[in-house]
N, C-alpha and C positions, 0 to 999 in steps of 0.2 A: 458262622455264624448258624446255628440249627434253623434251618425253615420248617413254620406250622401250618400243616398243609390240611384243608379239606376236601374232597372228589365227589361230585356226582358223577356215578356211571347211568349208561344209558340202559330202560328196559329191557329185560328179556325176556323174549315171547317162550309160552309154553305149549307144547302140540299137543291135544288133546290125542288117543290113539282112536283110527277111524279103520274099518274093514273094508274090503270088497271097494265098487268100482268108486263110490259115493266116498270115498278116507284116497281113492288115489287123486279124485278132482280136486280134494280140497286142498290136497297137500301140496300139490301141482299149483293150485291160485294163491297158497301162501308163499311158497319159492317165488312165485312172479312179484309176490307186495314185495316180498322181502330186498329182493334185486334192485326193487327202484326205491326200497326207504333208506332213508340216507341217514347214517349214525353219524352221532356227536357226543362230546362227553366237553364237560367244564371245571374246571376246577383252580381253589383258589390259595393263597399260602402268604403268611407274614413273617419278615424277619426277625421279630422279637416280640416277645409276648408281654414285654416289662420293660419299658421305661420313664426316662425322669419328665418332669415337666417343660412341656416346649420341646422335647426330643420328638426326634422325626423315625414315622413307622411305614415299611414299605410293602403296601397292598399289590401281591400279585397276580395276576389272574391270567390262566394259561386253557385255550378253546382251541378243539380239535376239530372239524368240520369239516363238509364236502367244499369245491372250490365255486363250487355254483351257488352256494347259499351266501345270504346277505346277516351279519354278524351286528348286532350293537349292542356296546357293551352302557352300562350307567355311568349316567351323568349327575353331576347335581347336588342336592344337599341327602344323598342315601346311605352316607357313613355317619351321618348322625346317632350318638352324640361328637363322634370327632369330627375333628376341620378336616376338610381335603386343601395342604398346601396347594399344590402341585397335579395334572393329571397330564403324563406323559405319551407321546406318541404310542401306533401300535404298531408294533413289532411283527413281521409276516414270514413265517418260511414255508416254501411249497414242498410236498412231499408227494410226488406223483398227483392224483388227482385229489389230496385235500390238503386241506392247509391248516398249519398251526401259530395259532395268534397268539400274541404275549403282549398286555398290558399294566401299567405299574401304577400305582396312588402313592402319592407322598399325604399321610394322615399325622397330626398331630391334635394335644389336649393340654391347657392349660389351669386342668384343674386336677388334683390328685383324688384316686381313687380306682374301682372298678370297673370296667366298660365292657359292652360287649358291639362288638363289630355286626353289625345286621346283617342277614343273609340279603345278598345282592343277585339281582334277573339279569341273565342275560336271552337276550332276541337272536334266536338264529332261524331266519327264515320265517316260519309261523309256528316254530316249537317255542317254549318257554323254558328255560334252565333257571335251576337256582343251587346258591351256595351253600354253605353251612353256616353259623352264625359263628365267629372265634374272640376269645376272650383275650382282653390288655389290661394291664395294671400297670395305673401313671403313678410314679412316686414323687414324693414330695423331694425339691432339693437340698439336702442336709447342709447347714453352714458350720463349718468350725469358730465357734467364739474365742476361741483359746489363739487362733492363728492370725484371725481377722481382728485386726484393732480397730475399735471402736471411739466414735471423736462425738465431742457436743453440739448441738445442731446450732448452727451460726445464724445471726440476727440476722433481718430482711437488708436487704442493703437496695438503692435504687440503681437501676440501669439503666441507659439511656440506647434504647430499642433502637432499628432502623429508621422507623416509622413513628415513635412516641410523641414527638412533637407535633405530630400533623396540624395542627392548628397552625404554627407557623407555613407548612408549606401551603396551606388552605389561600392563605393571606399573599403568598407570593405569587401562586400561580392564577389568583384571582388579580394581586396588582396587574400583574404583567398584562390578563388579558385586559383590563380597564384602560393602562395605559396605549396598549394596541389597539382600543378603539378610537381612545383619543387622536392618537396618529394619521388612520386610516380617516375621522374625520376631518379632520386638520388638512387634510391632504387632499381630501373630496370637497372641501370651500374651496380651497385656495384656488383647483380648477373651475370651479362654479365662478369663481370672482373672476378669473381672468377673461373665462366665456361672455360673463357679465359685463365686462368694461369693455371687452370689445363689441358686444350688442350696443352699450352704451355709446359708442361711435354715431357723432350725424350719418345719415345715410349717403352723404359725398363722399364725405371722408372714407368711410368704407369701400365707395365705390373706386377711389384714388388709392389708394391700400390695396386692393386686389389687384388693381393693373400695375404695380409696382411689386405685386409679385408674381405676376404673368410674366413682365421683364427677367427679375430676376431665375426664373425656371429653368429659362433656356429648351424651352420647350421644341423651339424650329430646327434648333442648332440638333436634336436628336431626333428631328422628323417624326415627331407628336402629334402631329397636323388634327387630329381627332381632338387630345384633349388642349389642345391650344384654344383652337376654334369654341371648345366646350364652356372653357372659363371664363373667354372674353363674352361670350352671349348670357351666360350665366351671371355677370356683372350687369351690361346694361337692362339684362329683365329684371333682374333685383332691384337695382336702381329705380327702376320705371316704378316696380309695383310695390315700393314702399312710398312715392312722391307722385303719381300719377294715379296707375291703376292697379288695384289691389289683388287682378287676376292674370298679371304678364307672365308669371313663371307657368302657370300650366297653360295658358293659350299658345296659339300656334301662331307663325309671323304674320299670315294674313291679318287674324283676328286681331294682333295685338295694333298691325296698322289701321286697320279698320278703327278700333278705339282710338288709337291717337288723332286720328282723323278726327272725330267727331268732337273730341277732349278741345281742338281747334278751334271746330266750327263755333261749340258752342261758349268760347272764351275764354273757359276754364285756364287753358295752355297758349300760352301765346308763341307758340313755334314757327316756322318758316317752314313752307314748302319740302323745298332742298335739303332740309335737314332728316326731316323724315325718309326719303328716297334715299340717302345714305346710310341713312338705321337697317332699311328696308335693304338693301343691298349687300349688307355685310349680314343680317341676320340669316339671309337665303344660301351665301357662299359658305354660313358656320351649318346652315343645315347640312348643305350636299358635303360636307368634310366629316359630320357625326355618321351621316345614314349612309352615303354613296362611296364614302372613302375618298372623298375628293381631296388634291393635295397641291393649294393653291401652291406660287412660287415664295420665297421668303420675302421678297419686296412687296407682293400684294397682302400678304399676312398683317406685314405691320402696318401698313397703312389702312387697312382694316380697322388697326389698334387705334392708331390716331383717330378714324372716325369714330371710336367707340366713344374714347375721350372726349373726341370736340362735341358728339349728340350730349353727351350725359353734362359737360360746361353749359350747354347753349339751354339745355332740359330745367337747368336748375336756376339761370338767370329768367328761364321762361313761366315760372313757376311765381304768383303774385302772393305776396307777403299774407301772412295769416294775420287774422282779424284778433283783437284782443282774448274774442270770446272763445274763440279757436285756440290759441295757446294757452289757456285759462282750464277746456275741458281737455285739452293735450293732458296739461300739468296734472288735472288732477287724474287721469287716465294711467299716466307715469307712476303715478303715486298707488292705486291700486291695483298696478304691476307689480310693483315693488313689495308693496305688503303681501299680494299672494304670496308670492317667491321667498317672500320670508316666513311666512307662516308653513309652508312647503318646507322649508328648511327644519324650519323645528319638532314640524310632527315627523320627518323621516330622522332625524335626530333624535328625540324622546323614542321614537318606536325602534331603533337600532340600539341605543341603551337598555329598553324593556327586553330585548331579545337577549341582549350580550348576558343579563342580568338570569335570565331564565333557562340561558342554556347555560350558563354557572352555577347555578343552584342543581341543576338537575343533571350533573354531568357528576358534580360533587357528592349529590344526596344518594344517585345511585355507587358512586364508587365507597365512599363512607358511613352512609345512611343519613335519611332524610332528617329525622331527629338531631343528629350533632352537626348538621350542618344548621338546622334554626337553632339551635343552642351556643353555634360558635357566632354567629351573625348575632343575634338578639339577645342573647346572653343565658345563664342560667346558673343562679344562686350557689347549686349543690355543686355544681362542674367548675365553679371556678374556684371553692374551696378545695377540689381536687387537683385543680391547677398552679395554685399560688405553692409562694416557698413558706414550707412546715417549719416548726419549731419545735425544739424539744425541750420540756420544764418541769420542774421536779413542781407540787405542789403538795402544802397541808405538812404536818406533824401526827406521825411518821410520813417520812415522804414519800408519794406516789408519781414516778416518772414517766412524762406521756405524750407523746408528739399530737401534735395538732395544727392546724391551718390558722388556726387566730390564738393571740394570747386569751386564756380563760380571765374572767375576771374576777375577783376574791368577793366572794358576797356575805356585808355583813350578818353577822348571828351575836346577839349575846348571848352568853348562858344563865339560864335559871337558877338562885339559890340551891335547888335540888340536884342540879346538876354538876352545880360545882364543886359538890361534894365527892362527888368519884371523878370526875372526867379533869384533866389537866385544859385540853382546847378540844374545840370543834370546829373545824375551817369546811368551808366550800367554795368551791372557782365553779363559774359557768359561763358560757358562751351560748348564745340561741337561748328560745323557748317554745313549750308546746306548740305556741301559736305558728312558731316558726317552721321553716323547711327543715332544720335542725337542730339538734340541741345535744350538747356536751354538758355533766355536770362531774366534777369529782369531791368527793367527800371523806372528808378523815376525822376520825376522834382517837384522844390519847387518852387511856385510863390513868389515876394516880396509881391504883394499885393494880398487880397482875389479874387481870381478868380470860376468863376464858369466854370468846365469842361462839354461841353455837349461830353456826352460817346455815342452819337448817331453818333456822326459825325465822332468817331473813327475808328466805321466799314466803313464809307465812305474811310475810309484812308489805308484799311485794302489792298484793291487790288494794290497799285499803292505803296504799301512799299514793297511788293515782288517781281512786275513787276520790281522795280527799281533793285532784287538783279538777274534776271533773270529767275525768274519764271513763266509760265501761264496755262490756261485753271483751272482759280483759283477760285473755287466753295465758297459762304461765306453762313455761317449762325449763325445767334446771338440769345440770348435768356437771359433773367435777371438772376445775379449770386447773392448767398449771401452763406458770410463762415461762417463756425462753430458759427464764435463770433459775428456774426451778423453784417458783413459790405458787403455792396451791391455797388454792381456794372455788369457788362455787359461783358457775356461769346461768344467770337466769335469763331467761328470753321468751318472747312469744309476741300478740297481734293487741292492739288496744281501738276504741274506734272515742275518738275527743270531738266535743263539741267546743268549735273555735269562735269564742263570741266578737272577734273582731271581724274576719270573715263570713259570721253569721251562719256555716253549713258544718256538718261534721264530716270528720276527717280520720281515715285509716293511718293507723298508723303502726310500724313496727317496734319494739325497742329490746335493748340488751344490757344488763346490766353485769358485772364482774364484782364479785366480792372475796376478800381477802382479813384474815385476823394475823397480822404481822407486826412485829415489834412493840408487842403493848401495845396494841391500837387495832383500829379495824379501818378499813380503805374500803370505799365503794365507787366505781364509775359507771356512770349511767350513760346511754348515749339512748335518743329517741327520733324516729325519721318518719317521712311518708314513706306510704307503703310503695307508692307510685312512680316514685323520685329512681329515675334510672343512675342515679350515681350516688344514691346514699350508701347503697350495700358496699361498695368497694373502698369509700372514704372510711365507714365503722370500720371495717377490716381493718383498714391500714391503722385505725388509730389504737383497735382493738391488740392487734401483734407488738405493737409500740411497748405496751404496760410493763413498768417493772417497778420491783416493789427496793427500796434502798435499805439497807443493815442500818439502823439506829446506831452511829458513833457511841463506843462504851469508852 
């Protein structure tokens, strides 16, 4: 293919004639300057000046420069009105101390016509060079209709997209999250109940249970003396903490023994001195095992365990029986604690539920939009119309076939005597009202004699029709319309403001009206819906696309 080339050459120097010493000095200076001057040249070519729409043009730039100079090629939108499809890497070849740089661009244009590739700027060192502009013709793609078969437009059909029924997935995910939350709550409550049941055991029974667990742990056989004596000491201290002295757990051994002696002297604890000494001995041994890593023999350790059990038994017997007032106060205390725990569980459960709902709301709102989630949870009348099962029916005579989300109800209408002279019938079918979110009206008129209906005059009557119903600020636009089966008519559409007597406020609405004069009659399909209804336009378009006029049987 022929290359079309533009070239920018370096400027030639013209040396004026000088004579004498001054001329020789000037010539010498000029030669030195020229020896230091670096020459460069830039050229640009395209592989074709004529392409079809969408085809590729290869724009190639060639630069010859000194190897010590930096060369910067154009980037970005410098080729407008042509579009850059791709910018290829620079191809470099070295010839002595000079470099030959080659860079290509893939250009195209998607509209036919004559275009000019503008001059491109190349920076070489501190000098700027420009290429010449180039002319390009972009031709239409010719289609041979004699060979290309033409087919009728197929009617619209519903297709289940991979995420078309997203509402179902939302409820599945939401239900899964709720079930997971319920299971987690039940497991948490079960664990709490076990702990509460354990806490509900009387102190003496809990102490005996702890001693049995120490026996079953076989810590002495594992030579875990520190752990063994820690559990043994904690069992005795916890029992005394709950029944005798409420600071037994954090007290030292000496402090605890002193406190127990005071309880005995005051008569609050009927325990003999020997029992206190035995307890002191075991606690001292436990301190040595925990802090000094002492390891008493197994026989001594088991004997100490029996001492703790005996101390607990004797302490239980030494504690005086509580009075009736103390029992009542303790019962009230237990009830207060239980109520407090119950309220806490309710608060935690409610907070977890609220957080789960908020998290679900935010997650789905981010994924599909907060308005969609809100309408799915709380409902939206027009959204329900779009998602319900639609039905296709023929209305009136001549019949109009249309698909709607609800069955249209026949509106009783009696012909006047004057209308009976020219009309065989006038039928109207309605869903909704102007006061609601969405209204559908299908009207058909059948004439007794062949009558030419001027659809242009229908446009003039639209404003009066809406004004009679209380609308104002009515805009009217019209255009020719043809159904998929070829029925021709006029589409009238626009906006209006309706003073809603029910809501007692003004509503901005859009309307769309199809008018046909087919089969010896007149057919009109009218849709009116709120401007701010984000689902209404899709519902209206679906209805309009389904409209067809059946030929009257001969």
